[in-house]
Kinemage of the C-alpha trace (Angstrom):
@kinemage 1
@onewidth
@group {chain A} dominant
@subgroup {mainchain}
@vectorlist {calphas} color= white
{ca met a 1} P 0.000 0.000 0.000
{ca ile a 2} L 1.277 3.462 -0.906
{ca lys a 3} L 1.518 5.692 2.158
{ca arg a 4} L -0.824 8.680 1.918
{ca ser a 5} L 0.551 11.980 3.155
{ca ile a 6} L -2.740 13.008 4.761
{ca ala a 7} L -2.701 10.135 7.289
{ca asp a 8} L -0.860 12.117 9.973
{ca thr a 9} L -3.211 15.070 9.491
{ca leu a 10} L -6.227 12.801 10.029
{ca arg a 11} L -4.739 11.446 13.267
{ca his a 12} L -4.066 14.969 14.450
{ca asn a 13} L -7.643 15.999 13.671
{ca leu a 14} L -9.053 12.956 15.510
{ca ala a 15} L -7.365 14.268 18.648
{ca gln a 16} L -9.163 17.608 18.169
{ca phe a 17} L -12.659 16.888 16.828
{ca pro a 18} L -15.392 14.376 17.720
{ca leu a 19} L -15.769 13.514 14.057
{ca val a 20} L -13.489 13.637 11.006
{ca ser a 21} L -14.855 13.583 7.459
{ca leu a 22} L -12.824 12.439 4.463
{ca thr a 23} L -14.168 13.161 1.023
{ca gly a 24} L -12.762 13.102 -2.493
{ca pro a 25} L -13.361 11.605 -5.940
{ca arg a 26} L -14.454 8.023 -6.385
{ca gln a 27} L -11.607 5.505 -6.248
{ca ser a 28} L -9.089 7.982 -4.841
{ca gly a 29} L -8.321 5.526 -2.010
{ca lys a 30} L -10.468 6.819 0.872
{ca thr a 31} L -11.705 3.438 2.084
{ca thr a 32} L -8.281 1.803 1.793
{ca leu a 33} L -6.655 4.654 3.688
{ca leu a 34} L -9.136 4.697 6.567
{ca arg a 35} L -9.280 0.931 7.028
{ca asn a 36} L -5.511 0.512 6.967
{ca glu a 37} L -4.549 3.567 9.006
{ca phe a 38} L -7.282 3.169 11.639
{ca pro a 39} L -7.665 -0.579 12.282
{ca glu a 40} L -9.017 0.159 15.763
{ca phe a 41} L -12.169 1.554 14.124
{ca ser a 42} L -14.898 -0.781 12.953
{ca tyr a 43} L -16.085 -0.331 9.364
{ca val a 44} L -19.625 0.093 8.025
{ca ser a 45} L -20.453 0.725 4.368
{ca leu a 46} L -23.692 2.574 3.740
{ca glu a 47} L -23.401 1.607 0.091
{ca asp a 48} L -24.700 -1.827 1.155
{ca pro a 49} L -28.503 -1.772 0.595
{ca asp a 50} L -29.290 -3.816 3.726
{ca val a 51} L -27.114 -1.679 5.960
{ca arg a 52} L -28.481 1.494 4.419
{ca ala a 53} L -32.083 0.360 4.920
{ca met a 54} L -31.394 -0.300 8.609
{ca ala a 55} L -29.800 3.114 9.065
{ca gln a 56} L -32.710 4.843 7.366
{ca asp a 57} L -35.406 2.891 9.209
{ca asp a 58} L -34.076 3.250 12.763
{ca pro a 59} L -31.052 5.576 13.064
{ca arg a 60} L -30.943 5.436 16.870
{ca ser a 61} L -30.773 1.666 17.006
{ca phe a 62} L -28.311 1.658 14.136
{ca leu a 63} L -25.929 3.965 16.004
{ca ser a 64} L -26.304 2.006 19.230
{ca leu a 65} L -25.345 -1.123 17.266
{ca his a 66} L -22.357 0.635 15.723
{ca gly a 67} L -20.934 2.594 18.612
{ca lys a 68} L -18.000 4.927 18.845
{ca his a 69} L -14.822 4.363 16.847
{ca thr a 70} L -16.689 3.484 13.682
{ca ile a 71} L -15.979 4.395 10.065
{ca phe a 72} L -19.164 5.182 8.134
{ca asp a 73} L -18.321 4.877 4.450
{ca glu a 74} L -20.407 6.551 1.703
{ca ala a 75} L -22.178 8.421 4.491
{ca gln a 76} L -23.910 10.813 2.094
{ca arg a 77} L -26.213 7.928 1.135
{ca val a 78} L -28.048 8.364 4.474
{ca pro a 79} L -28.070 12.128 5.150
{ca glu a 80} L -30.656 11.788 7.938
{ca leu a 81} L -28.079 9.865 9.975
{ca phe a 82} L -26.050 13.025 10.593
{ca ala a 83} L -28.658 14.591 12.873
{ca tyr a 84} L -28.455 11.531 15.117
{ca leu a 85} L -24.655 11.540 14.958
{ca gln a 86} L -24.823 15.065 16.352
{ca gly a 87} L -26.679 13.764 19.391
{ca glu a 88} L -24.142 10.996 19.903
{ca val a 89} L -21.051 13.196 19.698
{ca asp a 90} L -22.629 15.833 21.934
{ca lys a 91} L -23.164 13.383 24.791
{ca thr a 92} L -19.534 13.682 25.819
{ca gly a 93} L -17.977 15.981 23.235
{ca glu a 94} L -14.835 13.861 23.353
{ca pro a 95} L -12.624 13.856 20.254
{ca gly a 96} L -12.019 10.892 17.961
{ca gln a 97} L -15.477 9.317 18.055
{ca tyr a 98} L -16.258 8.729 14.368
{ca leu a 99} L -14.791 8.807 10.879
{ca val a 100} L -17.103 9.390 7.908
{ca ser a 101} L -16.213 9.272 4.232
{ca gly a 102} L -18.026 9.928 1.003
{ca ser a 103} L -17.499 10.390 -2.709
{ca gln a 104} L -20.212 12.946 -3.376
{ca asn a 105} L -19.002 16.127 -1.750
{ca phe a 106} L -22.139 18.165 -2.470
{ca leu a 107} L -24.430 15.763 -0.600
{ca leu a 108} L -21.938 15.060 2.176
{ca met a 109} L -21.238 18.714 2.894
{ca glu a 110} L -24.939 19.565 2.799
{ca ala a 111} L -25.584 16.964 5.499
{ca ile a 112} L -22.584 18.070 7.574
{ca ser a 113} L -23.431 21.769 7.431
{ca gln a 114} L -26.969 21.100 8.618
{ca ser a 115} L -26.068 18.950 11.628
{ca leu a 116} L -22.378 18.851 12.488
{ca ala a 117} L -20.974 22.343 12.027
{ca gly a 118} L -18.194 22.971 14.535
{ca arg a 119} L -17.951 19.301 15.464
{ca val a 120} L -16.181 17.945 12.384
{ca ala a 121} L -12.903 18.416 10.555
{ca val a 122} L -13.427 18.127 6.801
{ca arg a 123} L -10.490 16.761 4.807
{ca tyr a 124} L -10.019 15.909 1.127
{ca leu a 125} L -8.247 12.965 -0.487
{ca pro a 126} L -7.428 13.483 -4.158
{ca pro a 127} L -5.749 10.788 -6.283
{ca leu a 128} L -2.127 9.920 -5.542
{ca ser a 129} L 0.387 12.730 -5.812
{ca tyr a 130} L 3.720 12.566 -7.589
{ca ser a 131} L 5.495 13.054 -4.259
{ca glu a 132} L 3.608 10.132 -2.669
{ca met a 133} L 4.585 7.905 -5.576
{ca lys a 134} L 8.170 9.095 -5.315
{ca lys a 135} L 8.378 8.249 -1.610
{ca ala a 136} L 6.926 4.811 -2.330
{ca asp a 137} L 9.417 4.256 -5.171
{ca arg a 138} L 6.506 3.604 -7.539
{ca leu a 139} L 6.951 6.436 -10.019
{ca pro a 140} L 6.329 5.959 -13.739
{ca ala a 141} L 9.495 6.084 -15.834
{ca thr a 142} L 9.046 9.699 -16.961
{ca val a 143} L 7.132 12.857 -16.075
{ca glu a 144} L 5.322 12.487 -19.402
{ca glu a 145} L 4.060 9.040 -18.440
{ca trp a 146} L 2.888 10.413 -15.088
{ca val a 147} L 0.862 13.123 -16.817
{ca val a 148} L -0.804 10.558 -19.094
{ca arg a 149} L -1.511 7.969 -16.366
{ca gly a 150} L -2.446 10.287 -13.524
{ca gly a 151} L -2.735 9.257 -9.896
{ca tyr a 152} L -5.754 6.995 -9.448
{ca pro a 153} L -4.527 4.128 -7.221
{ca arg a 154} L -6.061 1.301 -9.271
{ca leu a 155} L -3.796 2.142 -12.190
{ca tyr a 156} L -0.867 1.104 -9.980
{ca asp a 157} L -2.531 -1.819 -8.207
{ca val a 158} L -3.490 -3.930 -11.223
{ca pro a 159} L -2.223 -4.206 -14.801
{ca ile a 160} L -4.681 -1.840 -16.458
{ca ser a 161} L -4.023 1.003 -18.908
{ca pro a 162} L -5.592 4.471 -18.680
{ca asp a 163} L -7.562 3.932 -21.896
{ca glu a 164} L -9.107 0.840 -20.277
{ca tyr a 165} L -9.639 2.337 -16.831
{ca phe a 166} L -11.014 5.808 -17.418
{ca pro a 167} L -13.969 5.059 -19.739
{ca ser a 168} L -15.439 2.766 -17.077
{ca tyr a 169} L -14.588 5.328 -14.391
{ca ile a 170} L -16.495 8.010 -16.276
{ca gln a 171} L -19.454 5.688 -16.744
{ca thr a 172} L -19.473 4.885 -13.035
{ca tyr a 173} L -19.379 8.569 -12.167
{ca leu a 174} L -22.205 9.359 -14.560
{ca asp a 175} L -24.415 6.496 -13.402
{ca arg a 176} L -23.826 6.618 -9.650
{ca asp a 177} L -23.235 10.280 -8.899
{ca val a 178} L -24.779 12.295 -11.672
{ca arg a 179} L -27.844 10.252 -12.491
{ca arg a 180} L -28.679 8.562 -9.184
{ca asp a 181} L -27.508 10.998 -6.518
{ca leu a 182} L -27.795 14.364 -8.244
{ca gly a 183} L -30.742 13.733 -10.549
{ca val a 184} L -29.183 14.818 -13.850
{ca val a 185} L -31.270 13.220 -16.609
{ca lys a 186} L -29.543 14.529 -19.745
{ca ile a 187} L -26.676 12.066 -19.442
{ca ala a 188} L -25.565 12.235 -23.089
{ca glu a 189} L -25.406 16.013 -22.945
{ca phe a 190} L -23.614 15.910 -19.602
{ca asn a 191} L -21.044 13.477 -20.997
{ca arg a 192} L -20.426 15.838 -23.888
{ca phe a 193} L -20.154 18.715 -21.419
{ca val a 194} L -17.339 16.902 -19.578
{ca ser a 195} L -15.475 16.371 -22.855
{ca leu a 196} L -15.903 20.034 -23.793
{ca cys a 197} L -14.432 20.998 -20.413
{ca ala a 198} L -11.340 18.921 -21.221
{ca leu a 199} L -10.859 20.919 -24.422
{ca arg a 200} L -10.658 24.062 -22.248
{ca ile a 201} L -8.094 22.750 -19.803
{ca gly a 202} L -5.857 25.538 -18.488
{ca asn a 203} L -8.004 28.224 -20.114
{ca leu a 204} L -10.536 30.777 -18.950
{ca val a 205} L -14.027 29.308 -18.592
{ca asn a 206} L -16.514 30.763 -21.063
{ca val a 207} L -19.785 29.369 -19.742
{ca gln a 208} L -21.806 30.870 -22.580
{ca ala a 209} L -19.660 29.092 -25.177
{ca leu a 210} L -19.840 25.822 -23.226
{ca ala a 211} L -23.613 26.045 -23.108
{ca thr a 212} L -23.928 26.820 -26.806
{ca glu a 213} L -21.642 23.978 -27.913
{ca cys a 214} L -23.413 21.525 -25.627
{ca gly a 215} L -26.919 22.626 -26.624
{ca ile a 216} L -27.994 23.632 -23.118
{ca asn a 217} L -28.805 26.950 -21.467
{ca val a 218} L -26.318 28.981 -19.459
{ca arg a 219} L -27.996 28.220 -16.143
{ca thr a 220} L -27.667 24.470 -16.743
{ca ala a 221} L -24.039 24.894 -17.809
{ca lys a 222} L -23.271 26.727 -14.549
{ca glu a 223} L -25.018 24.016 -12.534
{ca trp a 224} L -23.135 21.245 -14.312
{ca leu a 225} L -19.809 22.997 -13.874
{ca ser a 226} L -20.572 23.266 -10.168
{ca leu a 227} L -21.407 19.549 -10.035
{ca leu a 228} L -18.091 18.685 -11.676
{ca glu a 229} L -16.283 20.851 -9.144
{ca gln a 230} L -18.167 19.403 -6.169
{ca gly a 231} L -17.565 15.898 -7.524
{ca phe a 232} L -13.792 16.528 -7.731
{ca ile a 233} L -13.644 16.102 -11.483
{ca val a 234} L -12.524 19.674 -12.151
{ca his a 235} L -11.036 22.579 -10.207
{ca leu a 236} L -11.644 26.237 -10.905
{ca leu a 237} L -8.679 28.523 -10.270
{ca tyr a 238} L -9.739 32.106 -9.638
{ca pro a 239} L -7.828 35.288 -10.535
{ca tyr a 240} L -5.985 37.341 -7.964
{ca his a 241} L -7.333 40.866 -7.887
{ca arg a 242} L -6.644 42.296 -4.436
{ca asn a 243} L -6.178 46.079 -4.631
{ca tyr a 244} L -5.058 46.082 -8.253
{ca gly a 245} L -7.979 47.781 -9.968
{ca lys a 246} L -10.380 46.669 -12.661
{ca arg a 247} L -7.990 45.814 -15.488
{ca leu a 248} L -7.632 42.226 -14.329
{ca val a 249} L -9.754 39.393 -15.689
{ca lys a 250} L -12.399 38.010 -13.335
{ca thr a 251} L -13.099 34.672 -15.047
{ca pro a 252} L -11.675 31.468 -13.499
{ca lys a 253} L -9.443 28.981 -15.290
{ca leu a 254} L -10.393 25.317 -15.534
{ca tyr a 255} L -8.240 22.358 -14.522
{ca phe a 256} L -8.910 18.663 -13.928
{ca thr a 257} L -8.269 16.925 -10.615
{ca asp a 258} L -6.373 14.233 -12.507
{ca thr a 259} L -4.387 14.679 -15.704
{ca gly a 260} L -4.878 11.025 -16.636
{ca leu a 261} L -8.635 11.542 -16.865
{ca ala a 262} L -8.114 14.729 -18.884
{ca cys a 263} L -5.741 12.938 -21.269
{ca thr a 264} L -8.277 10.173 -21.877
{ca leu a 265} L -11.000 12.714 -22.644
{ca leu a 266} L -8.599 14.415 -25.072
{ca gly a 267} L -7.676 11.147 -26.809
{ca ile a 268} L -4.090 11.200 -25.496
{ca glu a 269} L -3.106 7.591 -24.786
{ca thr a 270} L 0.712 7.562 -24.677
{ca pro a 271} L 3.571 9.831 -23.611
{ca glu a 272} L 4.346 10.249 -27.306
{ca asp a 273} L 0.802 11.513 -27.904
{ca tyr a 274} L 1.264 13.966 -25.055
{ca leu a 275} L 4.593 15.304 -26.323
{ca thr a 276} L 3.124 16.118 -29.746
{ca ser a 277} L -0.241 17.358 -28.479
{ca asp a 278} L -1.440 20.942 -28.677
{ca phe a 279} L -2.516 20.446 -25.051
{ca lys a 280} L 0.974 19.621 -23.760
{ca gly a 281} L 1.508 22.993 -22.091
{ca ala a 282} L -1.951 23.098 -20.525
{ca leu a 283} L -1.683 19.519 -19.227
{ca phe a 284} L 1.728 20.148 -17.672
{ca glu a 285} L 0.399 23.327 -16.086
{ca asn a 286} L -2.503 21.237 -14.747
{ca ala a 287} L -0.057 18.663 -13.330
{ca val a 288} L 1.930 21.334 -11.455
{ca tyr a 289} L -1.173 23.018 -10.074
{ca thr a 290} L -2.747 19.790 -8.818
{ca glu a 291} L 0.540 18.626 -7.288
{ca leu a 292} L 0.647 21.772 -5.145
{ca leu a 293} L -3.055 21.424 -4.412
{ca lys a 294} L -2.594 17.835 -3.224
{ca glu a 295} L 0.231 18.871 -0.917
{ca ala a 296} L -1.967 21.557 0.657
{ca tyr a 297} L -4.826 19.077 1.171
{ca ala a 298} L -2.433 16.588 2.767
{ca gln a 299} L -1.485 19.231 5.340
{ca gly a 300} L -5.145 19.956 6.075
{ca gln a 301} L -4.852 23.435 4.591
{ca val a 302} L -7.410 25.443 2.681
{ca pro a 303} L -5.350 26.337 -0.400
{ca lys a 304} L -5.182 29.993 -1.406
{ca phe a 305} L -4.095 29.634 -5.014
{ca tyr a 306} L -4.767 32.133 -7.773
{ca phe a 307} L -3.538 33.230 -11.172
{ca trp a 308} L -2.838 36.726 -12.475
{ca arg a 309} L -3.892 38.011 -15.876
{ca asp a 310} L -4.533 41.579 -16.924
{ca ser a 311} L -6.464 42.950 -19.875
{ca ser a 312} L -3.293 43.210 -21.956
{ca gly a 313} L -2.691 39.476 -21.648
{ca arg a 314} L 0.196 39.494 -19.168
{ca glu a 315} L -0.112 36.459 -16.929
{ca ile a 316} L 1.424 34.671 -13.952
{ca asp a 317} L 0.309 31.044 -13.989
{ca leu a 318} L 0.016 30.518 -10.240
{ca leu a 319} L 0.128 32.641 -7.111
{ca thr a 320} L 0.001 31.464 -3.512
{ca glu a 321} L -1.166 33.836 -0.812
{ca lys a 322} L -0.675 33.940 2.936
{ca gly a 323} L -1.650 36.674 5.315
{ca gly a 324} L -2.949 38.833 2.502
{ca ser a 325} L 0.343 38.907 0.594
{ca ile a 326} L 1.786 36.899 -2.302
{ca gln a 327} L 4.146 34.188 -1.083
{ca arg a 328} L 5.010 32.477 -4.387
{ca ala a 329} L 4.652 33.585 -8.002
{ca ile a 330} L 5.079 30.596 -10.310
{ca glu a 331} L 5.536 30.404 -14.067
{ca ile a 332} L 4.984 26.922 -15.514
{ca lys a 333} L 6.757 25.689 -18.644
{ca ala a 334} L 6.379 22.246 -20.221
{ca ser a 335} L 9.821 22.461 -21.797
{ca ala a 336} L 12.528 20.062 -20.597
{ca thr a 337} L 15.203 22.680 -21.278
{ca tyr a 338} L 15.586 25.725 -19.047
{ca asn a 339} L 15.707 29.164 -20.649
{ca pro a 340} L 16.237 32.409 -18.676
{ca lys a 341} L 13.475 33.954 -20.799
{ca phe a 342} L 11.029 31.862 -18.728
{ca phe a 343} L 11.351 34.605 -16.094
{ca gly a 344} L 10.432 37.382 -18.528
{ca thr a 345} L 6.903 38.037 -17.276
{ca leu a 346} L 7.849 37.380 -13.649
{ca asp a 347} L 10.649 39.952 -13.852
{ca val a 348} L 8.294 42.614 -15.163
{ca leu a 349} L 5.249 41.887 -13.019
{ca gly a 350} L 7.321 41.012 -9.990
{ca glu a 351} L 8.587 44.562 -9.810
{ca ser a 352} L 5.157 46.157 -10.195
{ca leu a 353} L 3.488 43.750 -7.758
{ca gly a 354} L 6.242 43.946 -5.158
{ca ile a 355} L 7.203 40.262 -5.435
{ca pro a 356} L 10.876 39.795 -4.470
{ca pro a 357} L 13.100 37.524 -6.627
{ca glu a 358} L 13.211 34.835 -3.932
{ca ala a 359} L 9.427 34.446 -4.277
{ca arg a 360} L 9.569 34.121 -8.072
{ca glu a 361} L 9.711 30.573 -9.392
{ca val a 362} L 9.739 28.658 -12.650
{ca val a 363} L 8.642 25.018 -12.772
{ca tyr a 364} L 9.652 23.041 -15.860
{ca ser a 365} L 9.789 19.387 -16.915
{ca gly a 366} L 13.600 19.161 -16.965
{ca asp a 367} L 15.840 17.484 -14.400
{ca asn a 368} L 17.764 20.251 -12.643
{ca ser a 369} L 16.626 22.608 -9.909
{ca met a 370} L 18.707 25.730 -9.326
{ca glu a 371} L 18.859 29.256 -7.958
{ca thr a 372} L 19.255 32.103 -10.431
{ca arg a 373} L 19.414 35.876 -10.160
{ca his a 374} L 15.844 35.951 -11.480
{ca gly a 375} L 14.438 33.477 -8.966
{ca leu a 376} L 14.179 29.756 -8.233
{ca val a 377} L 13.973 27.050 -10.905
{ca his a 378} L 12.259 23.797 -9.935
{ca ala a 379} L 12.259 20.543 -11.822
{ca phe a 380} L 8.763 19.068 -11.609
{ca ala a 381} L 10.209 15.918 -10.028
{ca asn a 382} L 11.631 18.040 -7.182
{ca leu a 383} L 8.635 20.322 -6.740
{ca pro a 384} L 8.344 21.370 -3.063
């Protein structure tokens, strides 16, 4: 089993809160993580129809049968259970009573916010990160292969290729989450919507254009984009605009939680396909962004990531903020060869935005990390 970086954070949170919730995309490894890292907890899956029926019919008796130190998996399937969990955790208020997990963040968070606010730590488990694979000595041969395969654990547990795995994954997501749990009935249109999102990877989201191409109205397009975000299929990266006037764009950029899924949707099946693809730069940018996002989630942090783009087209790919100020300004280049010109925009904007050289960074797909007079250069494989 590949060690997940978030495990220590979960243990720390169990010592603070009565209940800890772990959510994330389907098949990201939530159940495996919880059962292996917390063997002292009993395990109950609410995906099982018989178990779910019992929980729905008599929640009090169900909770008395499954006492403290229990993992409730796919907990969003029985949202009414959360009100009774509130009563149980409030009896003593002691930390570490329950673990709950779920793959449908919208439904899980709705249930939590109604009943367990202030009593639960909410944590996210995305697919495997490059750094987790590196520590486990399970990395693909090249960065290019990593981008194409992505980080879903099953791709490293059994001999299965991305072009075999992801079509069934998408079908599972559509059938179980979109149709059954969220009530979307236009499945063919929704499937096309997901593919159209992949074509916009790393770009500003034009909801009107998405709606028109998909044959739906703008309101539906906004709802579907929200569902994809809540279901951990895509991430929206918002522009940084603090105190810098109205010349900056206000539209978010779109990325996928997993580059392997995005590659499949784009018809990219091999590293060679990736290297010759028009989407190479956007996919590598996606890989860097999600790697930093995964690291923040593993530390239990709420990531404050942004991008910068003004009306004249000048852009910084990624900004991180802390305490109201920019901590890192990152330019992302898919090239395997470093060029000092990579710092061109950072040099110009860094001066006007008050970003010192030590906070300016370039991430590229080459092998060598170094310090330069312009700022830091990071190889993707050594990304901190």
